[in-house]
Every structure is written in C-alpha cells, then in structure tokens.
C-alpha positions in Angstrom: -20.1 5.6 -2.7 -17.7 4.1 -0.3 -15.2 7.1 1.9 -12.8 5.9 0.1 -13.6 6.8 -2.7 -12.8 10.4 -2.7 -9.0 9.8 -2.0 -7.1 11.3 -4.8 -4.2 8.9 -5.3 -0.8 9.2 -6.7 -1.4 6.6 -9.4 -4.9 8.9 -10.0 -3.0 12.2 -10.5 -0.6 9.9 -13.0 -3.6 8.6 -15.0 -5.6 11.9 -15.1 -2.0 13.1 -16.8 -1.9 10.7 -19.5 -5.9 11.2 -20.0 -5.0 15.0 -20.4 -2.2 14.5 -22.8 -4.4 11.5 -24.6 -7.2 13.9 -25.4 -5.5 17.1 -26.2 -3.1 18.3 -28.5 -0.5 22.0 -27.8 -0.1 20.6 -24.2 3.2 22.1 -23.5 3.2 20.5 -19.4 1.1 19.4 -16.9 1.4 19.8 -12.7 -0.5 18.0 -10.6 -0.7 19.4 -6.9 -1.9 16.9 -4.7 -1.8 16.3 -0.4 -0.2 13.2 -0.1 -2.1 11.0 2.4 0.6 8.7 3.6 3.0 11.3 3.8 1.0 14.1 4.9 2.4 16.8 2.9 1.5 19.1 0.1 3.2 17.2 -3.3 4.0 17.9 -7.1 4.5 16.4 -10.2 5.5 18.1 -13.2 4.7 16.4 -16.8 7.1 18.3 -19.4 7.6 17.7 -23.3 11.2 17.6 -23.7 12.7 16.5 -26.9 9.5 15.4 -27.9 8.8 12.7 -24.8 6.8 13.6 -22.0 9.4 13.7 -19.3 8.3 13.2 -15.5 10.0 16.0 -12.4 9.2 15.4 -8.7 8.2 19.4 -7.6 9.6 21.4 -4.3 7.0 22.7 -3.3 8.9 24.3 -0.1 7.5 28.1 0.9 5.1 27.8 -2.0 2.6 26.1 0.0 0.6 29.9 1.5 1.0 30.9 -2.8 -0.5 27.8 -3.7 -3.9 28.2 -1.0 -5.7 30.7 -3.3 -5.4 28.7 -6.2 -6.6 25.7 -4.6 -9.3 27.2 -2.1 -11.1 28.0 -5.8 -14.8 27.2 -5.7 -14.6 27.1 -9.8 -14.4 23.5 -11.5 -11.8 25.7 -13.8 -10.4 28.5 -14.5 -7.9 30.4 -17.2 -4.6 32.0 -15.7 -1.7 33.4 -17.1 1.8 32.1 -16.3 2.6 35.2 -14.3 -0.3 34.2 -11.8 1.5 30.9 -11.0 4.2 30.5 -8.4 6.2 28.0 -10.3 6.5 30.9 -13.0 8.4 34.3 -11.6 9.7 35.7 -15.2 7.5 38.6 -14.9 5.5 37.9 -11.6 4.7 41.3 -11.1 1.6 42.3 -9.6 -0.3 44.3 -12.6 -3.5 45.6 -13.3 -5.2 43.5 -15.5 -7.5 44.4 -18.7 -9.5 43.1 -21.1 -6.8 43.1 -24.3 -5.0 40.4 -21.2 -7.3 37.5 -22.1 -5.0 35.9 -25.3 -2.4 36.0 -22.7 -4.1 33.4 -20.8 -2.9 30.1 -21.9 -2.7 28.1 -18.5 -5.6 26.0 -17.5 -6.8 25.3 -13.7 -8.7 22.4 -13.1 -9.8 21.8 -9.4 -10.7 17.9 -9.0 -13.5 15.9 -7.0 -13.9 14.2 -4.4 -12.0 15.9 -1.7 -14.1 17.5 1.4 -11.3 19.8 2.5 -11.6 23.3 1.7 -8.2 23.2 -0.2 -8.7 21.4 -3.0 -6.2 19.1 -5.5 -5.4 20.7 -8.7 -4.1 20.0 -12.3 -2.2 23.2 -14.3 -2.3 22.6 -17.9 0.0 24.8 -19.8 -0.7 25.2 -23.4 1.6 26.1 -26.0 0.9 29.7 -27.5 -0.2 28.4 -31.2 -1.7 25.4 -30.4 -3.8 22.9 -31.9 -6.8 21.5 -29.9 -8.9 18.9 -30.3 -8.3 18.5 -33.9 -8.7 22.5 -34.9 -5.4 24.6 -36.4 -5.9 28.3 -34.5 -3.0 29.2 -36.5 -1.7 32.8 -35.5 -5.5 33.8 -34.1 -5.1 33.6 -30.3 -8.5 32.0 -29.1 -11.1 33.5 -28.5 -13.3 33.7 -24.6 -15.7 31.1 -26.4 -13.3 28.8 -27.5 -11.3 28.9 -23.8 -14.8 28.5 -22.3 -15.7 25.5 -24.5 -12.2 23.9 -24.4 -12.5 24.4 -20.1 -15.8 22.7 -19.8 -15.2 19.7 -21.9 -11.8 18.8 -20.1 -13.4 19.5 -17.0 -16.2 17.6 -17.7 -14.0 14.5 -19.0 -11.5 14.5 -16.1 -14.6 14.8 -13.5 -15.6 12.1 -15.0 -12.4 10.3 -15.6 -12.4 10.0 -11.8 -15.6 8.8 -11.2 -14.9 5.9 -13.2 -11.6 5.6 -11.8 -13.2 5.1 -8.3 -16.2 3.0 -9.5 -14.0 0.6 -10.8 -11.9 0.8 -7.3 -14.9 0.3 -5.7 -16.0 -2.9 -7.6 -12.5 -4.2 -6.9 -13.1 -3.4 -2.9 -16.4 -5.4 -3.3 -14.7 -8.3 -4.7 -12.0 -8.6 -2.3 -14.7 -8.2 0.4 -16.8 -11.0 -1.1 -13.6 -12.9 -1.6 -12.9 -12.5 2.5 -16.3 -13.9 3.1 -16.6 -16.6 0.9 -13.0 -17.5 2.7 -14.7 -16.9 6.4 -17.5 -18.8 5.0 -15.8 -22.1 4.0 -13.8 -22.0 6.8 -16.8 -22.0 9.4 -19.3 -24.7 7.1 -16.2 -27.0 7.4 -16.1 -27.7 3.2 -15.8 -30.7 1.7 -12.9 -32.2 0.5 -13.5 -31.3 -3.4 -14.0 -28.0 -2.5 -11.4 -27.3 0.0 -9.1 -27.9 -3.2 -10.6 -26.0 -5.0 -9.8 -22.9 -2.8 -6.9 -24.3 -1.8 -5.7 -24.5 -6.0 -7.3 -21.1 -5.9 -4.9 -19.7 -3.6 -1.5 -21.7 -4.7 -2.5 -20.5 -8.2 -2.7 -16.8 -7.3 0.3 -17.4 -5.5 2.0 -18.9 -8.5 1.0 -16.0 -10.7 2.4 -13.1 -7.8 5.9 -15.1 -7.7 5.8 -15.5 -11.7 5.8 -11.4 -11.6 8.1 -11.2 -9.2 10.7 -13.6 -10.7 10.1 -11.7 -14.4 10.3 -7.8 -12.4 13.5 -8.8 -10.9 15.1 -11.4 -13.9 15.2 -14.1 -10.9 14.1 -17.2 -10.4 12.1 -17.5 -7.7 10.1 -20.7 -6.4 8.4 -21.6 -3.5 9.5 -25.3 -1.9 6.8 -28.1 -1.2 6.5 -26.8 2.4 5.6 -23.1 1.8 3.1 -24.5 -0.5 1.3 -26.3 1.5 1.4 -23.2 3.9 -0.2 -20.9 1.6 -2.9 -23.1 0.7 -4.1 -23.6 4.4 -3.8 -19.9 4.5 -7.3 -18.2 5.5 -7.6 -14.2 5.7 -6.9 -11.0 3.7 -5.0 -11.1 0.6 -3.1 -8.2 1.0 -1.5 -9.7 4.4 -0.7 -12.5 2.3 0.8 -10.9 -0.5 3.0 -8.4 2.1 3.9 -12.1 3.9 5.4 -13.2 0.3 6.7 -10.1 -0.1 8.8 -9.9 2.7 9.9 -13.7 2.0 10.8 -13.0 -1.4 13.0 -10.5 -0.1 14.6 -12.0 2.6 15.1 -15.0 0.1 16.9 -12.9 -2.0 19.2 -11.7 1.0 19.8 -15.3 2.2 19.9 -17.5 -0.9 23.1 -17.0 -3.5 22.2 -19.9 -5.7 20.7 -19.4 -9.3 17.2 -20.2 -8.4 16.4 -18.9 -5.1 13.8 -21.3 -2.9 11.0 -19.9 -0.4 11.0 -22.0 2.5 7.9 -22.4 5.0 9.7 -20.5 7.6 10.4 -17.4 5.2 6.5 -17.0 5.1 5.1 -15.4 8.2 1.3 -15.1 8.5 -0.1 -12.6 10.4 -2.9 -10.0 10.7 -3.3 -6.9 12.4 -7.0 -6.5 14.8 -7.5 -4.5 17.0 -3.7 -3.1 17.2 -2.4 -6.9 18.1 -0.4 -9.3 15.9 -3.1 -12.7 15.6 -0.9 -15.5 13.9 -2.8 -17.7 11.7 -1.8 -21.3 11.6 -4.0 -24.3 11.1 -2.1 -25.9 13.8 -2.5 -24.0 16.8 -6.1 -24.9 17.7 -5.6 -26.9 21.4 -7.0 -30.5 21.0 -6.3 -33.1 24.3 -4.9 -31.1 26.4 -4.6 -30.9 30.2 -5.6 -27.8 31.9 -1.9 -26.7 33.1 -0.8 -27.8 29.1 -4.0 -25.6 27.9 -2.9 -22.4 30.3 1.1 -22.9 28.7 -0.5 -22.9 25.4 -2.2 -19.9 26.2 0.7 -17.8 27.0 2.7 -19.4 24.5 0.1 -17.7 21.8 0.6 -14.0 24.0 4.1 -14.3 24.2 4.0 -14.9 20.5 2.6 -11.9 19.6 4.1 -10.0 21.9 7.4 -10.5 20.7 6.2 -10.3 17.2 4.7 -6.6 18.1 8.5 -6.4 20.1 10.7 -6.7 16.6 8.0 -4.5 14.4 8.3 -1.7 16.8 12.4 -2.1 16.4 12.8 -2.9 19.6 15.2 -5.8 21.1 13.8 -9.2 21.7 14.8 -8.9 25.7 12.7 -10.5 28.6 11.5 -7.0 29.7 10.6 -5.5 26.3 8.8 -8.6 25.2 6.9 -8.5 28.8 5.8 -5.0 28.5 4.1 -5.8 25.1 2.1 -9.3 26.7 -1.6 -8.5 26.4 -4.0 -8.1 27.7 -1.7 -7.2 30.7 2.2 -6.8 30.8 4.3 -8.8 33.1 7.6 -8.5 34.5 11.5 -10.0 33.0 11.6 -12.3 36.4 7.8 -13.3 36.0 8.1 -14.2 32.2 11.4 -16.1 32.7 10.4 -18.1 36.1 7.1 -19.2 33.6 8.7 -20.3 30.8 11.5 -22.2 33.9 8.8 -23.5 35.3 6.7 -25.3 32.6 9.7 -26.6 30.7 8.3 -30.0 30.1 4.8 -28.3 29.1 6.6 -25.9 26.7 8.9 -28.5 25.4 5.7 -31.1 24.6 3.4 -28.7 23.0 6.6 -27.3 20.5 6.9 -31.4 19.8 2.9 -31.6 19.0 2.3 -28.1 17.4 5.8 -28.3 15.3 4.6 -25.3 12.9 2.9 -23.2 16.1 5.0 -19.7 18.0 7.7 -20.1 15.4 9.0 -16.8 16.0 9.6 -17.2 19.6 11.0 -20.7 18.7 13.9 -19.2 16.6 14.3 -15.6 17.8 13.6 -15.6 22.0 16.8 -17.1 23.7 15.0 -17.9 26.5 12.4 -20.4 24.9 15.8 -21.5 22.9 17.6 -22.2 25.8 14.3 -24.5 27.9 13.8 -26.3 24.3 15.8 -29.3 23.1 17.5 -27.9 20.0 18.5 -25.1 22.4 22.4 -24.9 21.3 20.6 -23.7 18.1 21.8 -20.2 16.8 18.9 -17.9 16.8 18.1 -16.4 14.1 16.3 -13.1 12.8 13.9 -13.5 10.4 12.9 -10.5 7.8 
C-alpha cells in the first residue's frame, strides 16, 4: 500500500467518530487527538452529546502536549482508563494508588489508530456513560465486568482499524483512477488522437467542469456560467485534474468579486492554467508551440516563456511585479532589471509580432507587467491584477 495511505487525515478522524457513534450506544463524548500534517501541530476534536445532539468542539491543547505523550506512546491497541487519568478532566486528577476495585470506574476507552510510523500515535478517546447500553445489551445498575469491557474494547478497536484500512483502500483506488486518467490524457495527446476521440475527451472535461461549476453554484446560491471562450480553454486543457480544479476555484472567486450581475459569467482570461513541476511554473497553452519562426523570433519566444513563468512566481510569492523582482526569478539564470528592460526594448517589434501570432499566450505579463504593456500596441491600457 502506498505511503500516503498511512496519513490520518482530519476527514478520517470525523468519519471514525461517526462510525463509533453508529456502532455503540451509551457514548457520552469522543475525543480525537491527531497530528495535523498541513498545520504541523497537534490538534484535538471533541464530539459531545448536548441536548440529544452530537456537537463538535475544537480543543485547545496548549500546554497538554507533554501530558498526552504518555497516552500516545502506548503499544497497546486499546486501554480502559478513569477520567482522572486524562489531562482534560481535572476535577479529580490527584494521583492515587489504584486497586482492583477501581476497575468499575474505568469507563473511558483509549484506542490507538493504525498507520503511523511515529512513536506517538493518533488516538481516539471514547467516554461512556456510567450506565450504558452497548451492542443492544442493557447493563442496568450492574457495572461492566472486566470480561465485558475486554470484548467491547477488542470489537471497537478491530472495527476502527478495519475502517481505516477500507478508507485508505478507497483513497488508493481513487488515486489509481486519477493517475490512470492522467496517463490516458497524456497518451491521447502524444498519439494525436482522431477528431472523434478528441471530442470525446473534450466532452468529458467540459462535463466535469460543468458539474463542478453547478456544485459551486448550488453551495453558494449563485448562478455561475462559463463564457464560450472559457469552455474552449477548459476543453483544451491537458494536465492533472487537481490543477484544473484549483484554477476554476480561483476563477470563480475572482468572478464573484468583480461581477455584480445576477448571472456571473466566468471569462477565459480568469482561468489561469498551470502546473508546478520541479518548483517551476510551467504554463499550459495549446498555442505556445512555435511554428515558422525566424531565429530572432524563436529567441524572443523562449525569453517570453521564461518571463511569464518568472512573473507568476513573483506574484505568487507576494512580491511586486518590478523588473528587479521578475529578473531575479528568471530561470535557469537570473537577469538584472536594466538587462531585462533593454531586451524588451530592443525586441519590441518581435514581441508585438509574437503577441499577434499567439494571442492567448503570455497573458499574465501582457496584463500585469508594466514594461511589457508599454511596448505593446495597446500599451496605454490599464494594468489589471488577476486573482
């Protein structure tokens, strides 16, 4: 199984809590303690019954990391505890010598979660009511025996571990599907598919994009639509779906900000399609393949591609789009601001020729980098920043 399947995501924590609540009766509350990979910090979620409803609360674990270490370092899959043994319950947290008669007070079940290679594991802590009905067996006023609790802990722990494995297996299946789709798209592009197969692929991408837009419209109660040019741009896209999805999300957000009419039309220029490969932004545009260029035009063409990537890198690093900043971001070798300005000035004619020949290319610098705007035929237009 792939390494990513060992990651316990926040979604999985919530799914596990729902699974436990569906499986047993008599749960008072459930706490999930896990390492948030994106935030790089220890997080906690509490789901507690309040007024017969399960309500979520985010936990503040400040100062509790050391106290939780002992709980998370256990080698056991499950363990029954008293509330006083947990750092969240301080009403009676004084250290006492436990004896065999205290077993009936152990109504809090700690379950370690599988998949982690770390010493400190992610955990679920399940609080049961003092008198609870579990798996359909009413215990009335008699406390659960040690044998009862061993069975309950074993069944719950086994079920949770199986649930995690099924969750990862499904994620892996989806990842395999996504990878296969990517390979199919790449192979179809390389093999120069027939018009019929190309239309099928384009229809599939457009159908997915329209479904995605409809979901956004429903969730935000806003009527979003694509312009014809936007659909044309989407159907020509070739790359990973996650990049297309991110580009559409940004375009939707941008449209919502600037379009005030009831029907919000997403224009093609709002959709910036790029991927991140080897830490460089590589623009995807069907018209950026040079054809019939002179040696000088080819040199300018390649320079504009480098300039476009550097400008996007600069913008995404929250830096001003100045000649100095963009020049420093140029790859594989940076250039000085004067050298950048001099190249653009000396090749003004070639630049305008290429802009006319490839109108959909280098959109970012054409609309946002003042030095380029000044040398174009429409240089007096106002620069505008894309979301």
